[in-house]
C-alpha positions in Angstrom: 71.2 -70.8 -51.7 70.0 -69.6 -55.2 73.2 -68.6 -57.1 73.4 -65.3 -59.2 74.5 -65.1 -62.6 77.4 -63.3 -61.8 78.8 -65.7 -59.2 82.1 -67.6 -59.6 82.1 -69.7 -56.9 83.7 -73.5 -57.8 82.6 -75.4 -54.7 78.2 -75.4 -53.6 77.6 -73.1 -50.5 75.0 -74.0 -47.7 73.6 -71.9 -45.7 74.3 -71.9 -41.7 74.3 -70.0 -38.2 77.8 -71.2 -36.4 79.4 -69.8 -33.7 82.6 -68.9 -34.3 86.2 -68.6 -32.3 88.4 -65.8 -33.7 90.9 -66.3 -31.4 89.9 -63.0 -29.3 86.7 -62.4 -30.9 83.6 -64.1 -32.0 81.6 -64.1 -35.2 78.8 -66.1 -37.0 79.2 -68.5 -40.2 76.5 -67.5 -42.1 77.2 -70.1 -45.2 80.3 -72.4 -45.8 81.4 -74.6 -48.4 84.9 -76.9 -49.6 87.1 -73.5 -49.9 85.8 -71.1 -47.6 83.3 -69.4 -45.9 81.3 -66.2 -44.9 80.8 -65.2 -41.7 79.6 -62.0 -39.6 81.4 -60.3 -36.7 82.2 -56.8 -34.7 86.1 -57.6 -35.7 88.1 -55.8 -37.7 90.1 -57.5 -40.2 92.2 -56.8 -43.6 91.7 -58.3 -47.1 94.6 -60.1 -48.1 95.1 -60.7 -44.0 95.8 -64.3 -43.2 93.2 -65.8 -40.1 92.9 -68.6 -38.1 89.5 -69.6 -36.6 87.8 -72.9 -35.2 83.6 -74.1 -34.7 82.0 -77.0 -33.5 80.4 -79.0 -35.8 77.4 -81.7 -34.9 78.2 -84.8 -37.0 76.1 -88.2 -36.4 78.6 -89.5 -33.8 79.1 -86.0 -31.6 80.4 -83.2 -31.9 84.2 -82.3 -33.7 86.7 -78.7 -33.7 86.8 -77.8 -36.9 90.2 -75.9 -37.0 91.0 -73.2 -40.3 93.3 -71.1 -41.5 92.6 -68.9 -44.1 93.0 -65.3 -46.0 90.6 -62.8 -46.2 89.0 -62.6 -49.7 86.3 -60.1 -48.9 85.3 -57.3 -46.5 81.1 -55.9 -46.8 79.7 -53.3 -43.9 76.5 -55.1 -42.6 75.1 -52.3 -40.1 77.1 -52.6 -36.9 78.8 -56.1 -37.8 81.4 -56.4 -40.9 80.8 -59.7 -42.8 84.2 -61.3 -43.5 84.4 -64.0 -46.6 87.6 -66.4 -46.2 89.3 -68.7 -48.6 90.4 -71.8 -46.5 93.9 -72.5 -47.1 94.4 -74.8 -44.2 92.3 -77.2 -42.3 91.4 -79.7 -39.6 88.8 -82.0 -37.6 89.2 -82.8 -33.8 86.8 -85.0 -32.4 88.2 -84.5 -29.1 87.7 -80.9 -28.6 85.2 -78.7 -28.4 84.7 -74.9 -27.6 
């Protein structure tokens, strides 16, 4: 993914199209880094709000669930959806569970 000149990210991002379980809503991760993620959803959020979510990740050893807590740092309008940028505050891999 090409970086913009004013891009202040500390971590490299990886483009994705991963379904997310947001508890009472669903979303799709569009890019992920070691410190955060950007996803799209129909749900409403506020900047600064905490968020918890999970997604399945395919590995050479099988599917693992990535459970994460974070803080919403940016919102973007995208047609009928909203783009949400999250800074991770805590995360864990659970190899025994799937969404």
